[in-house]
N, C-alpha and C positions, 0 to 999 in steps of 0.2 A: 761556560765560555767567557773568556776575558775580552774586553774591548780595549781598543787603543785610544789614548788621548795624547795629543801632541801639545806641548806648551812651550812658550818662549821664555827664557830666563836671561836676565841681564848678567853680565860677566861676574859681578860680585856674588850674586845669588848662586850662580852655577859653581863658583869656586868654593863657597861655603858649603853647599850641598855635597860636593865631591869630597871635601875635607872630612865632613861628618861621616860620610859613607865609608871612607878609608879607616877612620878612627874607630868606628863601631862594627865594621865588618858586614854592614848591611848594604844592599844595593840602593842606588839613587832612586829607583822606582819604588822600592819598599818604603823608603823615607818619605817620598812624595805622597804615596798612598796613605801612610800614617798621618801625615800633616793634613791632608785633605779630610780624612775621617774626623780628626780632632776639630778642624774648623767647621765642618758641617754640624757636628754635635754642638759646638758653641752657638752657631746660628739657631739651631733648634731650641736650645736652652733659652737664649735671649728672646726668641719669639714666644715661648711659653711664659717666660717671666713677664713680658709685656701684657699678655692676656690675663694673668692672674693678679697683676699689680693692683688694679682697682679694688678687687675683693680683699686683698691683704691690707691695703691702706684703710679700708672701711672698718677693719677689725683692729686697727692700731699698729700694724706692722709697717713701720716707715723706713727702717734700715735693716741691713743684714744682721746687725747685732741684735735687733728685736727678735728676729727669727731664731738665731742661735741661742739666745737666752731661754726661749721657751722650749726649744727642741733638746737642749743639753740636759 
């Protein structure tokens, strides 16, 4: 079952959403769902990062480059 969510968009955001929908052949709803999924994933990632940061810093991982260096 799908639920309905109503949101208000300012004119510029609505115009940009409509343009991208036309250009990509996707619906505005599909684009909005995709954007919401991405934003929620980003929030989840940032929350996880805040939780593990003290452990990483204790082991000398102070920057993204430190992690990339050891993972690569």
